[in-house]
LUMZAMAR-215162 format. One line per field, with one value per atom (N, C-alpha, C): residue in three letters; x, y, z. Coordinates in pm, 1 decimal. Layout:
// residues N
rest	Ala,...
c1	X,...
c2	Y,...
c3	Z,...
//
This chain:
// residues 186
rest	Met,Met,Met,Thr,Thr,Thr,Asn,Asn,Asn,Lys,Lys,Lys,Ser,Ser,Ser,Phe,Phe,Phe,Val,Val,Val,Pro,Pro,Pro,Phe,Phe,Phe,Asn,Asn,Asn,Ala,Ala,Ala,Asn,Asn,Asn,Glu,Glu,Glu,Arg,Arg,Arg,Phe,Phe,Phe,Val,Val,Val,Thr,Thr,Thr,Ile,Ile,Ile,Leu,Leu,Leu,Asp,Asp,Asp,Gln,Gln,Gln,Leu,Leu,Leu,Asp,Asp,Asp,Met,Met,Met,Arg,Arg,Arg,Val,Val,Val,Glu,Glu,Glu,Lys,Lys,Lys,Phe,Phe,Phe,Arg,Arg,Arg,Lys,Lys,Lys,Asp,Asp,Asp,Ala,Ala,Ala,Leu,Leu,Leu,Asn,Asn,Asn,Leu,Leu,Leu,Gln,Gln,Gln,Glu,Glu,Glu,Lys,Lys,Lys,Lys,Lys,Lys,Asp,Asp,Asp,Tyr,Tyr,Tyr,Leu,Leu,Leu,Leu,Leu,Leu,Met,Met,Met,Ser,Ser,Ser,Met,Met,Met,Asp,Asp,Asp,Leu,Leu,Leu,Ile,Ile,Ile,Lys,Lys,Lys,Ser,Ser,Ser,Asn,Asn,Asn,Glu,Glu,Glu,Leu,Leu,Leu,Leu,Leu,Leu,Gln,Gln,Gln,Asn,Asn,Asn,Met,Met,Met,Ser,Ser,Ser,Glu,Glu,Glu,Gly,Gly,Gly,Glu,Glu,Glu,Arg,Arg,Arg,Glu,Glu,Glu,Glu,Glu,Glu,Ile,Ile,Ile,Ile,Ile,Ile,Leu,Leu,Leu,Tyr,Tyr,Tyr,Ile,Ile,Ile,Gln,Gln,Gln,Arg,Arg,Arg,Val,Val,Val,Ser,Ser,Ser,Ser,Ser,Ser,Arg,Arg,Arg,Leu,Leu,Leu,Ala,Ala,Ala,Thr,Thr,Thr,Val,Val,Val,Glu,Glu,Glu,Leu,Leu,Leu,Asn,Asn,Asn,Val,Val,Val,Arg,Arg,Arg,Thr,Thr,Thr,Val,Val,Val,Arg,Arg,Arg,Asp,Asp,Asp,Ala,Ala,Ala,Ser,Ser,Ser,Gln,Gln,Gln,Glu,Glu,Glu,Asp,Asp,Asp,Ser,Ser,Ser,Leu,Leu,Leu,Ser,Ser,Ser,Gln,Gln,Gln,Ile,Ile,Ile,Asn,Asn,Asn,Ala,Ala,Ala,Leu,Leu,Leu,Ile,Ile,Ile,Asp,Asp,Asp,Ile,Ile,Ile,Met,Met,Met,Ile,Ile,Ile,Lys,Lys,Lys,Met,Met,Met,Gly,Gly,Gly,Asp,Asp,Asp,Pro,Pro,Pro,Val,Val,Val,Ile,Ile,Ile,Gly,Gly,Gly,Arg,Arg,Arg,Gln,Gln,Gln,Arg,Arg,Arg,Cys,Cys,Cys,Gln,Gln,Gln,Leu,Leu,Leu,Tyr,Tyr,Tyr,Leu,Leu,Leu,Asn,Asn,Asn,Ala,Ala,Ala,Cys,Cys,Cys,Cys,Cys,Cys,Ser,Ser,Ser,Ser,Ser,Ser,Thr,Thr,Thr,Met,Met,Met,Asp,Asp,Asp,Pro,Pro,Pro,Asn,Asn,Asn,Gly,Gly,Gly,Arg,Arg,Arg,Met,Met,Met,Gly,Gly,Gly,Thr,Thr,Thr,Val,Val,Val,His,His,His,Glu,Glu,Glu,Ala,Ala,Ala,Asp,Asp,Asp,Val,Val,Val,Gly,Gly,Gly,Pro,Pro,Pro,Ile,Ile,Ile,Asp,Asp,Asp,Lys,Lys,Lys,Lys,Lys,Lys,Phe,Phe,Phe,Glu,Glu,Glu,Ser,Ser,Ser,Ala,Ala,Ala,Leu,Leu,Leu,Leu,Leu,Leu,Gly,Gly,Gly,Cys,Cys,Cys,Thr,Thr,Thr,Leu,Leu,Leu,Asp,Asp,Asp,Asp,Asp,Asp,Gln,Gln,Gln,Lys,Lys,Lys,Asn,Asn,Asn,Ile,Ile,Ile,Lys,Lys,Lys,Lys,Lys,Lys,Arg,Arg,Arg,Leu,Leu,Leu,Gln,Gln,Gln,Ala,Ala,Ala,Leu,Leu,Leu,Met,Met,Met,Gly,Gly,Gly,Tyr,Tyr,Tyr,Leu,Leu,Leu,Asn,Asn,Asn,Lys,Lys,Lys,Gln,Gln,Gln,Thr,Thr,Thr,Val,Val,Val,Thr,Thr,Thr,Asn,Asn,Asn
c1	23376.4,23332.6,23439.8,23475.4,23579.6,23511.9,23580.4,23530.9,23588.0,23506.4,23549.5,23505.4,23596.9,23557.9,23455.7,23355.2,23242.1,23265.8,23266.3,23282.1,23145.1,23106.5,22971.9,22946.4,22827.8,22785.6,22739.6,22800.4,22758.4,22668.1,22539.6,22441.6,22455.5,22480.6,22489.8,22600.0,22720.5,22830.9,22802.3,22732.2,22697.7,22600.8,22498.8,22401.4,22469.4,22553.9,22627.4,22713.2,22781.8,22860.9,22776.5,22664.4,22575.5,22520.0,22478.3,22419.7,22524.4,22647.3,22758.1,22769.9,22767.3,22779.0,22657.7,22536.4,22420.4,22423.8,22473.9,22482.8,22574.4,22689.5,22778.5,22711.2,22636.4,22563.5,22453.9,22384.0,22281.3,22341.9,22456.1,22526.3,22567.3,22623.8,22662.1,22537.8,22430.3,22302.9,22253.7,22258.4,22218.7,22307.4,22437.6,22536.5,22507.0,22481.0,22448.4,22320.0,22217.8,22092.0,22113.7,22194.3,22229.0,22298.9,22389.4,22457.4,22360.1,22264.4,22161.8,22073.5,22041.2,21962.1,22038.6,22170.5,22250.4,22251.0,22258.7,22251.9,22116.6,22008.1,21877.8,21870.1,21918.6,21916.2,21995.7,22107.5,22191.7,22113.9,22041.0,21962.1,21850.1,21784.9,21681.5,21738.2,21853.8,21915.8,21957.1,22007.4,22048.2,21927.9,21811.4,21693.7,21644.8,21654.0,21619.5,21712.0,21838.5,21934.5,21904.5,21869.6,21839.4,21715.7,21612.9,21492.0,21516.5,21612.0,21640.9,21760.9,21810.6,21922.2,21886.7,21975.1,21953.9,21933.8,22005.8,21993.4,21852.0,21788.5,21654.0,21558.6,21579.2,21492.2,21507.3,21622.0,21648.9,21593.7,21541.6,21490.7,21352.3,21310.9,21174.2,21072.7,20950.1,20845.0,20830.1,20826.4,20811.9,20928.0,21048.4,21167.1,21168.6,21134.9,21137.3,21032.7,20916.9,20805.4,20843.8,20909.1,20956.2,21057.3,21151.1,21246.4,21180.2,21088.5,21013.1,20936.8,20873.6,20800.2,20893.4,21010.9,21111.8,21158.7,21186.8,21227.9,21116.4,20989.5,20880.3,20872.3,20901.4,20897.4,21009.5,21124.2,21239.4,21214.1,21159.0,21126.6,21025.6,20922.0,20823.3,20881.0,20971.1,21038.0,21123.7,21190.8,21274.9,21182.9,21068.4,20974.8,20925.5,20939.3,20902.4,20996.5,21113.3,21211.5,21196.9,21163.5,21150.2,21260.1,21333.0,21435.7,21408.8,21418.6,21394.1,21480.7,21583.3,21668.7,21647.6,21580.8,21543.6,21659.6,21674.3,21765.6,21671.3,21698.5,21615.4,21653.9,21551.2,21570.2,21468.6,21507.1,21403.2,21343.0,21247.5,21176.4,21271.2,21365.2,21462.6,21550.2,21591.4,21680.7,21601.2,21469.4,21384.7,21372.3,21354.5,21341.1,21470.8,21582.5,21715.7,21734.1,21702.2,21719.8,21626.8,21506.3,21410.2,21465.0,21527.2,21588.4,21699.8,21782.4,21897.2,21844.6,21747.6,21691.5,21627.6,21561.4,21504.2,21611.1,21721.7,21827.1,21896.3,21912.4,21978.3,21885.8,21752.3,21658.1,21658.4,21663.6,21667.2,21794.2,21905.5,22031.7,22022.8,21964.8,21955.1,21870.5,21767.6,21670.7,21711.2,21827.8,21871.2,21882.7,21919.9,21932.4,22067.3,22142.0,22274.5,22380.8,22449.7,22545.9,22662.4,22698.0,22813.1,22766.6,22656.1,22609.3,22575.7,22517.2,22487.2,22613.2,22718.8,22845.6,22904.6,22892.4,22943.8,22869.1,22737.4,22656.1,22689.7,22703.8,22734.9,22872.1,22966.6,23098.3,23084.8,22998.9,22977.8,22917.8,22825.0,22759.9,22865.9,22944.5,23050.2,23152.5,23187.0,23278.6,23217.5,23087.4,23020.1,23029.3,23018.4,23026.6,23166.7,23265.6,23408.6,23450.8,23374.3,23418.8,23376.6,23273.8,23226.2,23243.2,23325.3,23346.6,23316.2,23275.6,23244.8,23336.0,23399.2,23482.3,23393.5,23454.4,23376.7,23308.7,23363.2,23302.5,23186.5,23156.0,23045.6,23078.2,23209.5,23245.9,23269.5,23216.7,23230.0,23367.3,23419.5,23542.3,23522.3,23601.5,23583.5,23715.9,23702.4,23814.9,23791.5,23889.7,23877.9,23831.4,23748.4,23696.9,23805.7,23914.0,24026.9,24087.6,24072.1,24126.6,24035.7,23904.1,23814.1,23748.3,23765.5,23701.1,23573.8,23511.0,23385.9,23275.4,23187.0,23077.6,22944.4,22842.2,22705.1,22661.8,22651.3,22618.2,22484.7,22381.8,22248.8,22251.6,22321.0,22335.8,22412.4,22518.4,22598.2,22514.4,22434.5,22353.5,22251.8,22190.2,22093.5,22169.9,22286.5,22367.7,22399.5,22438.1,22479.3,22362.9,22240.5,22124.4,22086.3,22154.6,22121.1,22201.2,22153.4,22227.2,22359.5,22450.1,22580.4,22565.7,22478.3,22454.4,22404.4,22308.3,22256.7,22366.6,22456.3,22562.4,22655.5,22683.2,22767.4,22700.6,22568.6,22493.5,22478.7,22463.1,22450.3,22583.0,22693.5,22824.3,22845.2,22806.6,22822.8,22731.8,22613.1,22518.0,22576.0,22630.6,22687.0,22811.3,22892.3,23008.9,22966.1,22863.1,22811.4,22753.6,22682.9,22623.4,22735.1,22840.7,22951.2,23017.1,23037.2,23090.4,23007.2,22874.6,22785.5,22792.7,22788.9,22788.6,22920.2,23030.7,23160.9,23158.5,23097.1,23084.6,23000.1,22894.2,22799.5,22873.1,22951.4,23015.1,23125.5,23189.0,23294.0,23233.3,23117.5,23059.1,22984.9,22942.2,22866.7,22955.0
c2	-10005.9,-10013.6,-9963.9,-10041.8,-9995.9,-9928.1,-9834.9,-9757.3,-9814.7,-9895.7,-9951.8,-9855.0,-9845.9,-9758.3,-9830.3,-9766.1,-9822.7,-9810.9,-9927.4,-9932.3,-9934.1,-9838.4,-9836.3,-9954.4,-10007.5,-10125.4,-10071.5,-10113.8,-10064.4,-10173.3,-10154.2,-10249.5,-10267.9,-10157.3,-10164.8,-10260.5,-10244.3,-10334.8,-10481.3,-10502.7,-10638.3,-10700.2,-10624.7,-10676.8,-10700.7,-10615.3,-10635.0,-10759.0,-10780.7,-10903.8,-11025.7,-11026.3,-11144.1,-11166.4,-11056.9,-11065.0,-11114.5,-11070.9,-11118.8,-11268.6,-11321.4,-11463.1,-11536.3,-11482.0,-11544.9,-11540.1,-11431.8,-11420.4,-11533.1,-11556.5,-11660.5,-11798.6,-11821.0,-11950.5,-11964.2,-11856.5,-11860.0,-11892.4,-11828.2,-11853.1,-11999.8,-12056.8,-12196.0,-12284.9,-12250.6,-12324.7,-12325.4,-12203.7,-12191.0,-12278.8,-12275.1,-12350.5,-12501.6,-12546.8,-12684.4,-12725.9,-12640.2,-12668.7,-12672.7,-12579.4,-12582.2,-12709.6,-12761.0,-12886.6,-13004.7,-13003.7,-13104.7,-13094.7,-12974.2,-12950.1,-13004.1,-12977.3,-13031.2,-13182.1,-13245.7,-13394.1,-13446.8,-13376.3,-13413.8,-13396.8,-13288.9,-13262.1,-13369.6,-13411.6,-13515.0,-13646.1,-13679.8,-13801.4,-13796.7,-13680.4,-13663.9,-13679.6,-13616.5,-13623.9,-13765.0,-13835.4,-13975.7,-14059.9,-14038.9,-14115.9,-14076.8,-13949.0,-13908.3,-13976.9,-13980.5,-14045.8,-14194.3,-14262.5,-14398.9,-14423.2,-14337.5,-14350.2,-14336.5,-14255.4,-14229.1,-14315.9,-14404.4,-14487.1,-14583.1,-14593.2,-14683.4,-14827.1,-14872.6,-15012.7,-15044.0,-14944.0,-14961.4,-14986.5,-14917.5,-14933.2,-15066.0,-15128.3,-15261.6,-15377.4,-15347.9,-15454.6,-15498.6,-15610.3,-15661.0,-15565.8,-15570.3,-15477.9,-15499.3,-15624.1,-15653.7,-15601.9,-15624.9,-15577.4,-15425.9,-15360.7,-15215.5,-15157.2,-15219.5,-15173.2,-15187.2,-15297.6,-15319.2,-15209.9,-15175.3,-15075.9,-14937.3,-14905.4,-14774.5,-14762.5,-14870.0,-14870.6,-14847.1,-14911.1,-14891.9,-14750.0,-14686.9,-14549.0,-14462.8,-14492.1,-14411.2,-14421.1,-14539.4,-14556.0,-14468.4,-14480.5,-14403.4,-14254.4,-14215.2,-14072.0,-14022.8,-14106.4,-14065.7,-14047.6,-14137.3,-14123.3,-13994.7,-13967.0,-13846.9,-13723.5,-13728.5,-13615.6,-13581.5,-13672.9,-13644.3,-13552.7,-13529.7,-13443.2,-13304.8,-13206.7,-13070.8,-12980.2,-12923.9,-12829.1,-12699.7,-12587.1,-12466.5,-12352.0,-12323.2,-12211.6,-12115.3,-12002.6,-11910.3,-11821.1,-11801.4,-11704.5,-11595.9,-11471.5,-11363.5,-11329.5,-11335.3,-11310.2,-11213.5,-11136.3,-11054.7,-11138.9,-11084.6,-11160.3,-11204.9,-11122.3,-11154.7,-11272.8,-11271.8,-11380.6,-11511.4,-11501.3,-11617.8,-11682.0,-11595.8,-11638.0,-11707.6,-11645.5,-11704.2,-11840.1,-11852.6,-11978.4,-12084.6,-12046.6,-12138.1,-12187.4,-12097.5,-12135.2,-12235.5,-12208.4,-12299.6,-12437.2,-12441.4,-12573.4,-12648.4,-12577.6,-12642.8,-12701.2,-12629.1,-12677.4,-12801.0,-12795.5,-12913.1,-13032.3,-13009.5,-13119.8,-13185.5,-13106.4,-13155.5,-13242.7,-13194.8,-13266.9,-13399.4,-13402.5,-13524.3,-13627.8,-13583.9,-13673.5,-13717.5,-13675.5,-13714.3,-13862.8,-13937.6,-14080.6,-14133.0,-14049.8,-14087.9,-14027.1,-14106.8,-14049.0,-13977.9,-14021.4,-13954.4,-13811.0,-13800.4,-13667.4,-13582.0,-13644.9,-13571.5,-13518.3,-13603.0,-13559.2,-13440.1,-13446.1,-13338.2,-13207.5,-13218.8,-13099.5,-13043.6,-13135.1,-13097.5,-13022.1,-13067.0,-13004.9,-12860.6,-12846.5,-12709.5,-12617.9,-12668.8,-12592.4,-12560.0,-12658.7,-12633.9,-12531.1,-12537.9,-12440.5,-12302.1,-12290.2,-12157.2,-12110.2,-12202.3,-12162.3,-12106.6,-12164.0,-12122.2,-12002.0,-11971.9,-11859.6,-11727.3,-11726.5,-11598.7,-11614.2,-11525.9,-11533.5,-11400.6,-11403.0,-11283.9,-11276.0,-11161.0,-11152.5,-11120.2,-11125.4,-11104.6,-10965.0,-10871.4,-10736.8,-10726.1,-10833.2,-10830.4,-10787.3,-10770.7,-10728.7,-10852.5,-10844.0,-10958.2,-10954.2,-11068.9,-11087.6,-11204.4,-11217.2,-11325.9,-11396.8,-11522.8,-11608.9,-11635.2,-11623.9,-11642.9,-11789.3,-11800.6,-11933.1,-12032.0,-11984.0,-12074.5,-12136.8,-12067.0,-12119.8,-12224.0,-12221.6,-12320.3,-12415.5,-12391.0,-12477.6,-12414.0,-12480.7,-12430.9,-12421.8,-12321.7,-12303.0,-12299.2,-12319.8,-12306.0,-12159.5,-12079.6,-11934.2,-11913.4,-11992.4,-11978.2,-12003.6,-12110.9,-12143.7,-12030.9,-11983.0,-11879.6,-11753.3,-11716.5,-11598.7,-11608.0,-11725.8,-11747.0,-11749.8,-11809.8,-11820.1,-11682.3,-11591.0,-11454.7,-11378.6,-11419.9,-11355.1,-11406.8,-11511.9,-11573.9,-11502.1,-11522.4,-11465.9,-11538.1,-11478.3,-11540.5,-11671.8,-11681.7,-11809.4,-11916.2,-11874.2,-11971.1,-12017.7,-11926.4,-11963.9,-12066.3,-12049.3,-12143.3,-12280.3,-12277.8,-12401.0,-12475.2,-12401.9,-12456.6,-12525.1,-12461.1,-12520.2,-12649.3,-12649.5,-12768.5,-12882.4,-12846.1,-12943.1,-13009.7,-12920.4,-12972.6,-13057.9,-13022.1,-13100.5,-13240.7,-13245.1,-13376.0,-13457.0,-13392.7,-13455.3,-13508.4,-13432.9,-13474.8,-13597.6,-13601.5,-13718.2,-13839.3,-13821.9,-13938.0,-13981.0,-13884.1,-13915.8,-13980.0,-13939.4,-14003.1,-14146.9,-14178.7,-14321.6,-14396.8,-14334.7,-14400.2,-14434.5,-14340.8,-14363.4,-14467.3,-14474.6,-14575.5,-14712.9,-14726.3,-14857.6,-14909.6,-14819.6,-14863.0,-14908.2
c3	24633.2,24499.5,24403.8,24306.3,24211.1,24093.6,24040.0,23926.3,23796.2,23727.8,23598.4,23491.4,23392.8,23280.5,23199.1,23161.7,23089.3,22937.2,22872.0,22726.3,22669.2,22587.4,22535.8,22446.0,22457.2,22378.1,22243.0,22132.2,22000.4,21936.6,21949.0,21892.3,21745.0,21670.2,21526.9,21484.7,21542.4,21508.1,21536.4,21652.4,21692.8,21591.4,21549.1,21451.9,21319.7,21277.3,21148.7,21151.1,21262.1,21278.7,21268.2,21339.6,21338.5,21197.7,21132.1,20997.9,20898.8,20914.0,20823.8,20839.0,20959.6,20982.9,20924.5,20940.7,20879.7,20731.5,20674.0,20528.3,20473.2,20541.2,20498.5,20502.1,20609.3,20622.7,20518.2,20485.7,20383.3,20249.4,20218.1,20090.9,20080.5,20189.0,20190.5,20171.5,20236.5,20220.7,20077.2,20012.2,19872.7,19784.4,19811.6,19731.0,19744.9,19869.6,19892.6,19815.3,19822.9,19751.5,19601.9,19549.9,19408.8,19366.8,19451.6,19427.0,19425.1,19514.8,19514.3,19387.6,19348.0,19227.7,19106.5,19106.1,18993.2,18988.8,19102.5,19111.2,19059.8,19095.8,19050.5,18899.3,18845.8,18702.9,18628.6,18685.9,18623.5,18617.6,18723.4,18723.8,18621.0,18609.5,18508.6,18371.2,18346.0,18214.1,18184.4,18281.8,18260.6,18219.9,18281.2,18245.3,18103.6,18069.1,17932.7,17830.2,17859.7,17767.0,17752.6,17863.3,17855.1,17769.5,17788.3,17709.4,17559.5,17524.0,17379.7,17328.5,17410.0,17371.1,17258.4,17164.2,17046.6,17086.5,17189.2,17232.3,17285.5,17348.4,17397.5,17279.5,17170.9,17052.3,16988.3,17007.1,16946.1,17031.8,17152.0,17240.0,17191.0,17239.2,17207.9,17275.6,17227.1,17280.6,17429.8,17475.5,17618.9,17702.8,17659.3,17731.2,17739.5,17622.7,17618.1,17712.1,17713.5,17802.4,17949.9,17983.9,18121.2,18161.9,18072.5,18101.1,18118.7,18026.4,18031.8,18163.2,18207.6,18335.7,18450.5,18445.5,18550.7,18552.6,18439.2,18426.8,18488.2,18458.2,18512.0,18663.9,18719.7,18865.1,18929.4,18871.6,18928.0,18911.5,18796.9,18773.4,18872.0,18903.5,19000.9,19140.0,19174.8,19308.2,19309.1,19199.8,19196.4,19198.5,19144.0,19143.2,19283.7,19378.5,19516.1,19586.2,19525.0,19582.9,19510.5,19588.4,19531.7,19589.7,19500.2,19535.6,19454.9,19519.4,19451.0,19501.3,19424.4,19455.6,19339.4,19370.6,19264.1,19223.2,19094.4,19037.4,18985.0,19026.8,18977.8,18836.0,18747.5,18605.3,18553.6,18453.0,18382.3,18268.9,18199.6,18097.0,17986.1,17948.2,17843.2,17887.1,18014.0,18064.4,18075.8,18112.1,18113.5,17976.1,17876.3,17738.4,17692.2,17722.9,17683.3,17746.3,17872.7,17944.9,17884.0,17848.3,17786.0,17649.1,17573.4,17442.0,17463.6,17567.9,17595.4,17634.4,17721.8,17764.3,17650.9,17561.2,17440.8,17351.2,17333.1,17249.2,17312.0,17441.8,17510.1,17508.0,17525.9,17521.5,17384.4,17277.2,17142.9,17124.5,17176.0,17164.3,17239.6,17354.1,17438.2,17367.2,17301.5,17238.4,17096.5,17053.5,16918.0,16899.2,17005.1,16996.1,16947.2,16875.8,16826.1,16920.8,16998.3,17097.1,17027.8,16907.8,16837.0,16793.4,16730.8,16688.0,16812.5,16914.7,17039.2,17101.4,17102.9,17157.3,17080.2,16948.8,16861.3,16890.9,16903.7,16931.8,17066.6,17164.6,17304.5,17303.4,17224.2,17221.3,17164.2,17059.3,17007.4,17116.4,17195.6,17301.1,17412.3,17448.0,17547.8,17499.5,17374.2,17316.1,17326.0,17304.9,17318.2,17461.5,17554.6,17699.0,17728.3,17665.0,17691.0,17608.9,17499.7,17418.2,17472.3,17558.1,17614.4,17766.2,17823.6,17968.1,18029.0,18153.8,18224.7,18349.7,18369.8,18486.2,18609.5,18730.9,18848.3,18853.9,18777.4,18778.5,18678.3,18609.3,18514.1,18381.2,18347.0,18213.3,18124.5,18007.5,17909.9,17846.4,17829.0,17755.7,17658.9,17557.2,17465.1,17446.4,17416.9,17377.2,17231.4,17148.2,17006.1,16972.4,16874.6,16838.1,16809.2,16752.6,16717.2,16846.2,16957.2,17083.6,17148.9,17121.4,17184.2,17084.4,16959.1,16860.2,16806.7,16708.7,16651.8,16759.4,16742.2,16841.3,16764.0,16840.7,16786.3,16816.0,16713.0,16729.2,16788.8,16750.0,16804.3,16957.2,16996.1,17138.0,17212.7,17152.7,17213.6,17237.4,17138.8,17146.4,17262.6,17275.3,17381.7,17517.0,17519.6,17643.9,17696.6,17608.2,17649.2,17709.7,17678.7,17733.1,17874.2,17920.7,18054.4,18163.1,18284.6,18400.9,18415.4,18488.8,18511.4,18586.3,18687.0,18754.4,18655.6,18567.8,18467.0,18380.5,18333.2,18245.5,18309.2,18437.8,18509.4,18517.3,18551.8,18559.4,18429.4,18322.6,18187.5,18153.4,18182.0,18152.3,18230.5,18361.1,18442.8,18386.7,18345.6,18294.2,18164.4,18078.8,17953.9,17977.1,18075.5,18108.3,18158.3,18242.0,18291.0,18174.6,18088.2,17971.5,17877.5,17859.4,17775.5,17833.9,17963.0,18025.6,18003.7,18013.4,17989.4,17843.2,17750.4,17609.5,17566.0,17631.9,17601.0,17640.6,17754.6,17798.5,17698.2,17651.5,17557.3,17424.3,17375.6,17246.6,17260.0,17375.2,17397.1,17406.6,17473.9,17496.4,17374.2,17288.3,17169.8,17055.8
//
């Protein structure tokens, strides 16, 4: 019988290693789900923009009704997909996010892609004028460096969580891309 030196098994280190790996997988899973949610939001926004498009208003009643029914069918199918990645927010942050969503909804439903694009740019400038570093400290970029901003939007944006601020900026960038296409084709 040989005498092997016994290396003690450290259960704590083993659990921490496994949990670190699981944590990385959970974070990737959350990120993937957030990307899917972003795609769903883009699809919803696109349908809202089509509903408020000036060309739709110029169609005959029958054509417009057919398009609206088609939008409703697509919206119903999209509604069968439920994604929920929760961001923990306090009451103030919930209120700020609600204000942001209301302002963006109003902008989408304006119907005029040129005015909508101008408003979207003001909102995007507000997203770029206030930045937060990874340590959670606020920094600002001067308005002259980013262009004019919507102060009401910026105020509500600053009350949102960092995750929400990132998502709002991505949403606005996607919306701006869509509005740019609309103004070029009209």
